N, C-alpha and C positions, 0 to 999 in steps of 0.2 A: 485713701484706695488707687491702687496702681491704674494706670491708663493702659489702653491697648491699641496698638497700631497693626492695620494690614496693609502691606507694601508690595506692589508685583515689581518685577525686574531688579530684585537685590543681589543678583549675581555681580554685578558690576557698576561703575558709573554712579549716576544721580542716586539711583535706587540704593545701592549698597552705602553710599554716604547719607543718605537720610535715613537708613536702617540704623546706622551706627550712632549719628548724633541723637535719634530718639533712647537709644539703649542707654547713652551716657545721660538721659533724663530720666531714667528708671522705668521707660515704658517697657511692656510686655509686646514684642514686636514678633510678628508672623509673616515671613517671606515666602514669596511664590516666585520661582524662576528655575531656570534649567540647570544651573549651577550654584554653588555656594562656597564661600570662604570665610564666611562669619562665623566665630565660635563664642558664644555668650549664652550664660545660663538663662537669659530672658529671651532668647531667641530661638523661634521655631520655625523650621525651614519644610517646605513642601516641595519637591522637584516637580515640575510641571512646565508642558508645553503650551504656553497661553495662545498659540495659534490654533490649537485643538479645541474646538468649541465643545466637543462632547465632554472633555475633561473640565472645562470650565463651568459647564452646567451642573457637574457633580461637586463643585466647590462648596463647602458649608462653612459659615464663619462660626466660630467657636463661642460657646455659651460661657461667658465668663462674669465675675462678680466686678463688674466696674460701672462708673457713671457716665465714662467719656470714653467714645471709640473713634477711631481714625481709620480710614481708607485712602490710601495713595495710589491711584493708577498712573505708573510710571512707565512699565514697560511698552516699548515702541521699536520699530524698525524704520528706517528711511528706504529699505529695499533696494533693488538695483538700480542705481543712478543712470538711467538711460531715459528717452522719449518713450512714451506709453506703448508705441506700435513695435517697441523691441522688448517689452515686457512680456513674461509667460501669464497666462491666464492664471495657473496654479499659484504663481508670485502674487499676483493681484489679489487673489482671495485670501491668501495668508496674511497679506499685510493689511487689508480692511480687518480681518477677523482680529489680529493682534492690537491694532491701533484705534479702533472704534467699536466693533462689537463686543471684544471681551470688556474694555471698561464699562460699556453701556450693562451688559450683563450683571457685572460686579457691583455697579451702583445700585441697580434693582435689588438683588439679593442684600446686600449691606442695609439699605433702607428698611427693606422688609423683616430682615434679622434682628434690628434693634429699634424697636417701636418707643421705648421709654428714655433710652439711654440719649445723653447729650452727642450728637453726631456731627462729624467734620469729614469732609470729603475733598480731597486735593487732586485734581486731574492735571498732569504734568503735560503741558500743550507746548507752543511752538510759535516764534514770531512767523514761521511758514503759514499760520492760521490765517495770516493775515496779507501775506506777501506771495505772488504767484512766482515760483522758481522754476526754470525749465527742467525737465528731467526729474522732478521730485512730485509728479502727479499723484500718487497715492498717499504721499506724507503731507503734502498741502492739502489735500482733501479731507484727510481724516483728523489732522489737528483742527480745521477750521469746524468739522463736525463735531469735535470734542468740544469746543469752546461753545457752539450752540447747543450742545447736550447739558453742559454746565448752566447755562443761562435759563434753558426751558425747566429744568429740575428745580432752579432757585425760585421761580415762578409758581411752582406747585406748592399745594399746603402740606408740606411734611413735617412733623413737629420736631423742635429740637435740632434742625439741620443748618448747617452751614455748608456751602459748597463754592470752590475757586477752581478756575482754571489758571495755571500758572505758568508764564512763559520763561524760562530759566536765561535765557539769552544763548549766547555763542559759547559753549563750554567744552573743556578738553576731554573729550571722551571718545571711545573707539569709532562712534559715528563719524567725529571729524577727521579721523584717520582715514576712514573709508572714503569720506568726500574728497580728500587730497588725493586719493588713488584712484580718482575717477578718470575716464577717457576724456581728453579735454576737447576730443571731436564732438562729444555728445553731451557734455555739461559745459556751458559757454561761461560759467562763473567760477571756474575752477581756481583762477589766479586770484580772483577776490579772497576767497576761502582759505586758499593756501597762505595769503598774506596776513591773515587772522593768527596764524599758527605762528609764523616765521617773525611777525612783530609783537609777539607775546601779548595779542590781545585776547586770548582764550581764557574763561574765567575757570578757577579750579572747583572741582566737584564738590570738596569740603566747605568752601566758602558758599556755594549756592545752597547746599545743605543747612548751612547756618540759618541762611536768610529763609529758606522754607520752614525750618524750626520756629524761627520768630514769627512768621505768619500764623502757624500752628498755635503757637503761645497766646498770641494776640489776635486770634480771628475775629473777634467781636468789633475790633477798631476799624476793619476795612469794610466799607460800603459797596463796594464794586465787586463784580464776580470774575471778572478778567484782571489778573495781576501779572506784572512784568517784574521780575526779580532785580533788574538795576535800578528800579524805582524804590526798593524796599530798603530802607534805612535800619540799621541794628541798634537804635536809640529812640 
């Protein structure tokens, strides 16, 4: 019986690579993002702005004949890389909406929608959840909250559910490009992050997706709820 995956942020980066990896594994994949370039018979795309909570609340998970369902909360934004007093209030609200409120709502809907099925939730977090980085206020705060959300859900009595918060490491995505283009006067760690790129230390999204797929296939092997991709071996 075909497995089903619901993934946010499939338009690019890690979300797109994870979707493609699961399609290669014959998953039925449902993608939610503002844009799409994936064309596959098993890919179902919903165009949506995930910062819009009214639209998120209207999301319904498909009733499909499967015993295994997966939710990957991947969509997120680092926002404008500036000290908090230079952020607009509208931007702060949108960043919290996308990074923590939307995944929280989707976790609730997902668990509620599939009572009997074997359920797996992968929340894509960040090392920023445990490290305080100047000018990343909303990103650090929301990723920390996402880790705690994962741990709390794991403590609750939801039948047939495994949940992980995954730290993918420093990955070659558009977010890293945005970081390198930050104002050095407002982001003190600019040189450090630029050097990750110039020293070829950024991980490829395809490799990250392969490791996430490994976690998905071997979810029962992992006892901790917070996982780091760099510690994930593909054998």
